[in-house]
MDAnalysis code that builds the backbone (N, CA, C; Angstrom):
import MDAnalysis as mda
import numpy as np

u = mda.Universe.empty(216, n_residues=72, atom_resindex=np.repeat(np.arange(72), 3), trajectory=True)
u.add_TopologyAttr("name", ["N", "CA", "C"] * 72)
u.add_TopologyAttr("resid", np.arange(1, 73))
u.add_TopologyAttr("resname", ["MET", "LYS", "TYR", "ASP", "VAL", "LEU", "GLN", "VAL", "LEU", "GLY", "MET", "LEU", "LEU", "LEU", "ALA", "LEU", "CYS", "VAL", "GLN", "GLY", "LEU", "VAL", "ARG", "LEU", "LEU", "ILE", "ASP", "ASP", "GLY", "ASP", "ARG", "GLY", "LEU", "LEU", "GLY", "GLY", "LEU", "PRO", "GLY", "GLY", "PHE", "VAL", "PRO", "LEU", "LEU", "LEU", "THR", "TYR", "ALA", "GLY", "LEU", "THR", "ALA", "VAL", "GLY", "VAL", "LEU", "LEU", "ALA", "GLY", "TRP", "ALA", "HIS", "THR", "ARG", "ALA", "LYS", "ALA", "LEU", "GLY", "ARG", "ARG"])
u.atoms.positions = np.array([
    [119.393, 156.051, 142.708],
    [119.116, 156.167, 144.125],
    [118.312, 157.442, 144.426],
    [118.681, 158.562, 143.774],
    [117.980, 159.801, 144.092],
    [116.525, 159.750, 143.634],
    [116.237, 159.020, 142.553],
    [114.860, 158.911, 142.094],
    [114.036, 158.046, 143.040],
    [114.690, 157.077, 143.674],
    [113.986, 156.277, 144.673],
    [113.595, 157.130, 145.875],
    [114.522, 157.975, 146.302],
    [114.248, 158.874, 147.434],
    [113.144, 159.864, 147.070],
    [113.212, 160.423, 145.863],
    [112.177, 161.367, 145.439],
    [110.813, 160.690, 145.317],
    [110.811, 159.443, 144.870],
    [109.542, 158.713, 144.772],
    [108.951, 158.471, 146.159],
    [109.788, 158.111, 147.110],
    [109.309, 157.899, 148.485],
    [108.799, 159.207, 149.081],
    [109.522, 160.306, 148.857],
    [109.066, 161.603, 149.366],
    [107.746, 162.026, 148.735],
    [107.591, 161.769, 147.443],
    [106.326, 162.075, 146.774],
    [105.180, 161.263, 147.336],
    [105.417, 159.995, 147.603],
    [104.364, 159.149, 148.158],
    [104.022, 159.547, 149.602],
    [105.025, 159.949, 150.369],
    [104.746, 160.420, 151.734],
    [103.922, 161.707, 151.710],
    [104.299, 162.630, 150.837],
    [103.535, 163.870, 150.693],
    [102.103, 163.568, 150.263],
    [101.965, 162.655, 149.318],
    [100.645, 162.253, 148.850],
    [99.816, 161.670, 149.983],
    [100.385, 160.750, 150.729],
    [99.644, 160.085, 151.802],
    [99.214, 161.081, 152.892],
    [100.114, 161.956, 153.290],
    [99.788, 162.919, 154.342],
    [98.725, 163.922, 153.892],
    [98.854, 164.394, 152.671],
    [97.922, 165.419, 152.194],
    [96.549, 164.844, 151.856],
    [96.504, 163.635, 151.325],
    [95.205, 163.007, 151.068],
    [94.479, 162.753, 152.378],
    [95.221, 162.296, 153.388],
    [94.602, 162.071, 154.684],
    [94.058, 163.383, 155.251],
    [94.838, 164.453, 155.167],
    [94.375, 165.753, 155.653],
    [93.193, 166.277, 154.859],
    [93.194, 166.059, 153.547],
    [92.102, 166.500, 152.691],
    [90.803, 165.772, 153.030],
    [90.880, 164.468, 153.157],
    [89.683, 163.691, 153.502],
    [89.202, 164.055, 154.898],
    [90.125, 164.207, 155.814],
    [89.755, 164.567, 157.186],
    [89.091, 165.933, 157.237],
    [89.586, 166.865, 156.425],
    [89.000, 168.204, 156.368],
    [87.594, 168.157, 155.789],
    [87.383, 167.345, 154.757],
    [86.069, 167.260, 154.126],
    [85.047, 166.548, 155.000],
    [85.472, 165.531, 155.740],
    [84.539, 164.754, 156.560],
    [84.259, 165.445, 157.889],
    [85.309, 165.931, 158.545],
    [85.152, 166.537, 159.864],
    [85.789, 167.919, 159.836],
    [84.972, 168.952, 159.649],
    [85.485, 170.312, 159.520],
    [86.185, 170.792, 160.792],
    [85.898, 170.204, 161.935],
    [86.527, 170.619, 163.177],
    [87.987, 170.219, 163.255],
    [88.366, 169.157, 162.545],
    [89.745, 168.688, 162.560],
    [90.449, 169.182, 161.299],
    [91.371, 170.106, 161.461],
    [92.031, 170.714, 160.310],
    [93.327, 170.024, 159.927],
    [93.761, 169.037, 160.677],
    [94.913, 168.231, 160.310],
    [96.247, 168.919, 160.519],
    [97.226, 168.487, 159.751],
    [98.607, 168.915, 159.906],
    [98.807, 170.399, 159.591],
    [98.078, 170.917, 158.643],
    [98.217, 172.312, 158.223],
    [97.151, 173.216, 158.846],
    [96.610, 172.817, 159.957],
    [95.519, 173.551, 160.581],
    [95.868, 174.947, 161.049],
    [97.142, 175.252, 161.200],
    [97.546, 176.570, 161.662],
    [97.593, 177.626, 160.565],
    [97.341, 177.228, 159.331],
    [97.363, 178.197, 158.241],
    [96.175, 179.152, 158.355],
    [96.394, 180.432, 158.090],
    [95.293, 181.383, 158.161],
    [94.396, 181.291, 156.929],
    [93.181, 181.768, 157.052],
    [92.319, 181.894, 155.900],
    [91.050, 181.089, 155.925],
    [90.954, 180.080, 156.749],
    [89.712, 179.332, 156.810],
    [89.706, 178.064, 155.979],
    [88.489, 177.634, 155.643],
    [88.266, 176.336, 155.019],
    [88.772, 176.253, 153.577],
    [88.395, 177.206, 152.737],
    [88.709, 177.130, 151.305],
    [90.220, 177.197, 151.035],
    [90.970, 178.128, 151.625],
    [92.422, 178.120, 151.381],
    [93.099, 176.836, 151.875],
    [92.622, 176.310, 152.979],
    [93.179, 175.063, 153.495],
    [92.858, 173.902, 152.560],
    [91.643, 173.877, 152.046],
    [91.236, 172.851, 151.087],
    [92.096, 172.929, 149.821],
    [92.304, 174.129, 149.310],
    [93.127, 174.296, 148.114],
    [94.591, 173.935, 148.363],
    [95.091, 174.234, 149.556],
    [96.466, 173.876, 149.899],
    [96.639, 172.370, 149.932],
    [95.716, 171.674, 150.600],
    [95.782, 170.211, 150.639],
    [95.657, 169.616, 149.240],
    [94.756, 170.145, 148.429],
    [94.574, 169.634, 147.067],
    [95.828, 169.887, 146.226],
    [96.413, 171.051, 146.348],
    [97.626, 171.373, 145.602],
    [98.806, 170.505, 146.009],
    [98.983, 170.310, 147.303],
    [100.079, 169.471, 147.771],
    [99.864, 168.006, 147.404],
    [98.601, 167.575, 147.353],
    [98.299, 166.218, 146.894],
    [98.716, 166.061, 145.439],
    [98.401, 167.043, 144.619],
    [98.790, 166.998, 143.210],
    [100.314, 167.014, 143.055],
    [100.999, 167.801, 143.864],
    [102.462, 167.833, 143.818],
    [103.035, 166.467, 144.188],
    [102.463, 165.818, 145.190],
    [102.926, 164.486, 145.578],
    [102.734, 163.468, 144.474],
    [101.582, 163.513, 143.808],
    [101.314, 162.596, 142.691],
    [102.303, 162.845, 141.554],
    [102.494, 164.109, 141.200],
    [103.402, 164.437, 140.099],
    [104.850, 164.076, 140.424],
    [105.280, 164.336, 141.640],
    [106.651, 164.022, 142.035],
    [106.898, 162.518, 142.024],
    [105.991, 161.755, 142.596],
    [106.158, 160.300, 142.616],
    [106.110, 159.716, 141.210],
    [105.208, 160.188, 140.389],
    [105.118, 159.701, 139.013],
    [106.335, 160.061, 138.192],
    [106.812, 161.281, 138.321],
    [107.995, 161.714, 137.586],
    [109.222, 160.908, 137.996],
    [109.408, 160.711, 139.314],
    [110.562, 159.955, 139.797],
    [110.497, 158.501, 139.325],
    [109.310, 157.930, 139.317],
    [109.159, 156.554, 138.842],
    [109.487, 156.457, 137.355],
    [109.027, 157.414, 136.567],
    [109.304, 157.429, 135.133],
    [110.798, 157.579, 134.859],
    [111.458, 158.456, 135.589],
    [112.901, 158.651, 135.401],
    [113.685, 157.400, 135.795],
    [113.303, 156.761, 136.893],
    [113.987, 155.536, 137.310],
    [113.758, 154.424, 136.294],
    [112.570, 154.358, 135.750],
    [112.255, 153.341, 134.743],
    [113.059, 153.583, 133.466],
    [113.229, 154.837, 133.070],
    [114.006, 155.164, 131.878],
    [115.471, 154.791, 132.044],
    [115.954, 154.816, 133.267],
    [117.347, 154.439, 133.537],
    [117.516, 152.941, 133.719],
    [116.417, 152.194, 133.605],
    [116.493, 150.746, 133.749],
    [116.455, 150.258, 135.184],
    [116.028, 151.098, 136.087],
    [115.962, 150.723, 137.504],
    [114.670, 150.013, 137.855],
    [113.691, 149.996, 136.965],
    [112.399, 149.347, 137.229],
    [112.134, 148.319, 136.175],
])
């Protein structure tokens, strides 16, 4: 059960951060959910990219662990 929750959280993080990353790249005026962070364009871009990677890794890890336990 906990791996299912972690997989869902990873996918939510992935979806939100990818949307913010694409929105930041296409329309620089719209900074998305993390727009209040200081530093400008590059730190915000790196934050979105890093959180996207964390979401991918978390969802993949949780899926692998659930599969190893025979849940998939």
